[in-house]
C-alpha positions as CSV (number, residue, x, y, z in Angstrom):
1,X,116.3,113.3,126.3
2,X,117.1,111.5,122.7
3,X,114.8,110.8,119.7
4,X,114.2,108.0,117.7
5,X,112.6,106.9,114.6
6,X,111.4,104.4,114.0
7,X,109.2,103.2,110.3
8,X,106.8,100.0,111.0
9,X,106.0,97.7,108.3
10,X,109.2,95.0,107.3
11,X,110.6,97.2,111.2
12,X,108.8,96.6,114.1
13,X,106.2,94.4,112.6
14,X,106.0,91.7,109.2
15,X,105.5,93.4,105.9
16,X,103.1,92.1,103.4
17,X,103.0,92.9,100.1
18,X,98.8,92.6,100.3
19,X,99.7,95.5,103.5
20,X,98.7,95.0,106.3
21,X,94.7,95.8,106.7
22,X,94.0,94.3,110.3
23,X,94.2,94.2,113.5
24,X,95.2,90.7,113.3
25,X,97.4,90.5,110.3
26,X,100.2,93.0,112.4
27,X,102.5,91.0,114.0
28,X,105.4,92.0,115.5
29,X,109.2,90.9,114.3
30,X,111.1,88.8,116.9
31,X,112.5,90.9,119.0
32,X,111.5,94.0,117.7
33,X,109.0,94.8,120.7
34,X,111.6,94.5,123.4
35,X,114.2,96.9,121.3
36,X,111.5,99.1,122.0
37,X,111.2,99.0,125.6
38,X,115.4,99.3,125.6
39,X,115.2,102.3,124.3
40,X,112.5,103.7,125.9
41,X,114.6,102.9,129.7
42,X,117.7,105.0,127.9
43,X,115.4,108.0,127.9
44,X,114.3,107.4,124.1
45,X,111.3,109.4,122.8
46,X,110.3,106.5,119.8
47,X,107.9,107.9,117.6
48,X,107.1,105.8,114.4
49,X,107.0,107.8,110.5
50,X,104.8,105.0,108.1
51,X,103.4,105.2,104.7
52,X,99.8,103.9,104.2
53,X,99.1,103.5,101.6
54,X,96.0,100.7,101.7
55,X,93.7,103.7,102.8
56,X,93.7,105.0,99.7
57,X,93.7,102.5,98.2
58,X,90.9,101.6,100.2
59,X,92.1,98.9,102.1
60,X,91.6,99.9,105.7
61,X,90.1,102.9,106.6
62,X,91.4,105.2,109.6
63,X,89.1,103.5,112.4
64,X,90.8,100.1,111.3
65,X,94.3,102.1,111.4
66,X,93.2,103.4,114.7
67,X,93.1,99.8,115.9
68,X,96.2,98.3,114.2
69,X,98.3,100.9,115.7
70,X,96.7,100.8,119.5
71,X,97.6,96.4,119.5
72,X,100.7,98.0,118.2
73,X,101.1,100.8,121.5
74,X,99.0,97.8,124.0
75,X,101.9,94.4,123.1
76,X,104.8,97.4,122.7
77,X,103.4,98.3,126.5
78,X,103.2,95.2,127.9
79,X,106.6,94.6,127.7
80,X,107.5,98.3,129.1
81,X,107.5,100.1,126.4
82,X,106.4,103.5,124.6
83,X,105.7,104.6,121.5
84,X,105.7,109.0,121.4
85,X,104.2,109.5,118.7
86,X,102.9,107.7,115.4
87,X,103.1,110.2,112.4
88,X,101.6,108.4,109.1
89,X,100.1,109.2,105.4
90,X,97.0,107.8,104.2
91,X,97.8,109.4,100.6
92,X,99.2,106.7,97.3
93,X,101.9,106.7,95.7
94,X,100.6,108.8,92.7
95,X,99.1,111.3,95.0
96,X,101.8,113.8,95.4
97,X,101.9,114.1,98.9
98,X,104.8,115.5,100.7
99,X,103.9,113.7,103.5
100,X,104.5,110.0,101.7
101,X,108.3,108.6,102.0
102,X,110.5,109.5,100.6
103,X,109.5,113.1,100.8
104,X,110.0,114.3,104.0
105,X,106.9,115.8,105.2
106,X,106.0,113.7,107.9
107,X,108.8,114.2,108.9
108,X,108.5,118.3,108.7
109,X,105.9,117.8,110.8
110,X,107.5,115.6,113.5
111,X,110.0,118.9,113.6
112,X,107.4,121.5,114.2
113,X,105.6,119.6,117.0
114,X,108.2,119.0,118.6
115,X,110.2,122.2,118.3
116,X,113.2,120.4,117.5
117,X,115.8,119.5,115.1
118,X,116.2,116.0,113.7
119,X,119.3,116.3,112.1
120,X,121.4,113.7,113.3
121,X,118.9,112.2,114.5
122,X,118.4,108.1,114.2
123,X,115.9,106.8,111.4
124,X,115.1,103.2,111.7
125,X,114.1,102.4,108.2
126,X,113.6,99.2,105.7
127,X,113.0,100.5,102.8
128,X,115.0,103.0,100.5
129,X,112.5,105.7,100.7
130,X,112.2,105.5,104.5
131,X,116.2,106.3,103.9
132,X,115.3,109.2,101.9
133,X,113.1,110.9,104.1
134,X,115.8,110.5,106.7
135,X,118.6,112.1,104.9
136,X,116.0,114.7,103.1
137,X,115.5,116.2,106.9
138,X,119.3,115.8,107.9
139,X,118.4,113.0,110.4
140,X,120.5,109.5,110.2
141,X,119.5,107.2,108.2
142,X,119.9,102.9,109.1
143,X,119.0,100.6,107.2
144,X,117.3,96.7,109.0
145,X,117.1,93.2,106.4
146,X,114.0,92.6,107.4
147,X,110.7,93.4,105.7
148,X,112.2,95.1,102.6
149,X,115.9,95.3,103.6
150,X,117.3,93.0,101.9
151,X,116.2,94.4,98.4
152,X,116.5,97.6,99.6
153,X,120.5,96.2,100.3
154,X,120.5,95.5,96.9
155,X,119.1,98.9,95.9
156,X,122.4,100.4,93.8
157,X,121.0,104.0,95.1
158,X,121.3,102.4,98.6
159,X,124.5,105.0,100.2
160,X,128.0,102.9,101.3
161,X,127.5,105.1,104.3
162,X,124.0,104.0,105.6
163,X,124.5,101.3,108.7
164,X,122.8,98.2,108.3
165,X,121.8,96.0,110.6
166,X,120.2,92.3,110.7
167,X,116.9,93.7,112.5
168,X,116.3,96.4,115.1
169,X,117.0,94.5,117.5
170,X,120.4,94.1,116.6
171,X,120.4,98.3,115.5
172,X,119.5,99.4,118.7
173,X,122.2,97.5,121.1
174,X,124.1,99.5,118.1
175,X,122.7,102.7,119.0
176,X,123.1,102.1,122.8
177,X,126.3,100.7,122.9
178,X,127.9,102.9,120.3
179,X,125.3,106.4,120.5
180,X,125.8,105.8,116.9
């Protein structure tokens, strides 16, 4: 069975500079839920790794985040998809936490939990820090233009070798067609 790692905000759901603080604010990007269903049907284990510093900032609590993730899982399930796991970092950017992307702590935790090596596992994100975290464990970073993706494209630190797609649906179609 194959594995794929997805960022949440800006990849699966519409992002907000004000943070996603309630289940009502969590709205999927068009085609993203169906893309996850395609991955599920194709035999992929789909894992989400996400920074959720809104917790450290006091904008939401862990219970609220759980309700947001329950809504996401339910909506994915309704179209035939499944998430294997959701790993999140609740820390802020100045907390020095190794699980916060761009560091690879959450990816290493996933390796430990699944007892696998993430080398060449596709990891789809919309920000440079998503890509850097994936690279830190040898995963294959993929950028989508949704969320912060357009801003990331303009970043001079972006590697030329990173594949870029319009959105999660396009990235998944390419992955399934060519085995990226």
